[in-house]
C-alpha positions as CSV (number, residue, x, y, z in Angstrom):
1,M,99.9,23.7,-107.1
2,R,99.4,20.6,-105.0
3,L,100.9,20.1,-101.6
4,L,103.9,17.8,-101.6
5,E,103.3,15.1,-98.9
6,G,103.5,11.4,-98.3
7,I,105.9,9.1,-100.1
8,I,107.6,10.7,-103.1
9,V,109.8,8.1,-104.7
10,P,112.9,8.4,-106.9
11,I,112.4,6.3,-109.9
12,V,115.0,4.1,-111.6
13,I,115.5,5.1,-115.2
14,P,115.4,2.0,-117.5
15,F,117.8,1.7,-120.4
16,N,117.8,-0.6,-123.4
17,Q,120.9,-2.4,-124.6
18,G,123.2,0.3,-126.0
19,S,122.3,2.7,-123.2
20,A,119.2,4.1,-125.0
21,L,116.4,5.3,-122.7
22,D,113.5,2.8,-122.5
23,L,110.7,5.3,-122.1
24,A,108.0,2.7,-122.5
25,A,109.4,0.8,-119.5
26,L,109.8,4.1,-117.6
27,R,106.1,4.9,-118.2
28,H,105.1,1.5,-117.0
29,L,107.2,1.7,-113.9
30,A,105.9,5.2,-113.0
31,S,102.3,4.1,-113.4
32,H,102.9,0.9,-111.4
33,L,104.4,3.0,-108.5
34,V,101.4,5.3,-108.5
35,D,99.0,2.2,-108.6
36,M,100.9,0.9,-105.5
37,G,100.1,4.0,-103.6
38,V,103.0,6.5,-103.8
39,Q,102.1,10.1,-103.6
40,G,104.7,11.5,-106.0
41,I,107.5,10.6,-108.4
42,F,111.0,12.0,-108.5
43,P,112.8,11.2,-111.8
44,C,116.5,11.7,-112.3
45,G,117.3,12.2,-108.6
46,S,120.7,13.1,-107.5
47,Q,121.6,9.6,-106.3
48,G,120.7,8.0,-109.7
49,E,121.5,7.9,-113.3
50,F,121.3,11.6,-114.1
51,H,125.1,11.9,-113.9
52,V,125.4,9.9,-117.2
53,M,122.4,11.4,-118.9
54,S,122.4,14.4,-121.3
55,L,120.2,17.4,-120.6
56,D,118.0,16.3,-123.5
57,E,117.6,12.8,-122.0
58,R,116.7,14.2,-118.6
59,K,114.1,16.4,-120.3
60,R,112.6,13.4,-122.2
61,V,112.5,11.4,-119.0
62,L,110.7,14.2,-117.2
63,E,108.2,14.7,-120.0
64,A,107.4,10.9,-120.1
65,V,106.8,10.7,-116.4
66,I,104.7,13.8,-116.3
67,D,102.7,12.6,-119.2
68,E,102.1,9.3,-117.5
69,V,101.3,10.2,-113.9
70,A,101.0,14.0,-113.3
71,A,97.2,13.8,-113.5
72,R,97.3,11.5,-110.5
73,V,100.3,12.5,-108.4
74,P,102.9,15.4,-108.3
75,V,106.1,15.0,-110.2
76,V,109.2,16.6,-108.7
77,A,111.9,17.3,-111.3
78,H,115.5,17.1,-110.3
79,T,117.1,20.1,-112.0
80,G,120.4,20.1,-110.3
81,A,123.4,20.5,-112.7
82,I,127.0,21.3,-112.8
83,T,126.4,24.8,-114.1
84,T,123.8,27.4,-113.0
85,A,122.8,27.9,-116.6
86,D,122.0,24.2,-117.0
87,A,120.1,24.2,-113.7
88,I,118.0,27.2,-114.9
89,D,117.4,25.6,-118.3
90,L,116.2,22.4,-116.6
91,T,114.1,24.3,-114.2
92,K,112.4,26.3,-116.9
93,H,111.7,23.1,-118.8
94,A,110.3,21.5,-115.7
95,A,107.8,24.3,-115.3
96,A,106.8,24.2,-118.9
97,A,106.4,20.5,-118.8
98,G,104.1,20.5,-115.8
99,A,106.2,19.6,-112.8
100,E,104.9,20.5,-109.4
101,A,108.3,21.2,-107.9
102,V,112.0,21.1,-108.6
103,A,114.9,19.7,-106.5
104,V,118.1,21.7,-106.9
105,I,121.6,20.8,-105.6
106,A,124.8,22.6,-105.4
107,P,127.0,22.4,-108.5
108,Y,129.0,19.2,-108.3
109,Y,132.7,18.5,-109.0
110,I,133.6,22.0,-108.1
111,K,133.9,23.8,-104.7
112,P,131.8,27.0,-104.9
113,S,132.2,29.6,-102.2
114,N,129.2,30.4,-99.9
115,E,128.6,33.5,-102.0
116,E,128.6,31.4,-105.2
117,L,126.2,28.9,-103.7
118,Y,123.9,31.7,-102.7
119,R,124.0,33.2,-106.2
120,H,123.4,29.7,-107.8
121,F,120.3,29.0,-105.7
122,M,119.0,32.5,-106.0
123,A,119.4,32.5,-109.8
124,V,117.4,29.2,-110.0
125,A,114.7,30.5,-107.6
126,E,114.3,33.7,-109.6
127,C,113.6,31.8,-112.8
128,T,110.5,29.9,-111.6
129,D,107.4,30.0,-109.4
130,L,107.6,26.3,-108.7
131,Q,108.2,24.9,-105.2
132,I,112.0,24.4,-104.8
133,L,113.5,21.6,-102.7
134,A,117.2,22.2,-101.9
């Protein structure tokens, strides 16, 4: 497991007309960012397009980025989701796909209690050995 350090950039997810993922453009962009000197890539970050993407699309984006650049720089997968079950699913997928770390957020659009937040983050942490950014 590599140390996360330096500039780890969130990457814009390109779409074709009709809202289809443009994985070729995504791969090109990820490679270009690494060629320009970034030390890591963060696809589907919490400030980007992930809100309008299906879990399958998020998985495909992560797989494409890992395939393109993981041999050169770490990839941090955003695995935050509205449900704990989806966050666990995305986290397990990230580990299997080769991510170096995951970023997890509190479930959104709901107001969990402190205990529910604790249980959410613990459940995700217990399902992986990856580094977790919260």
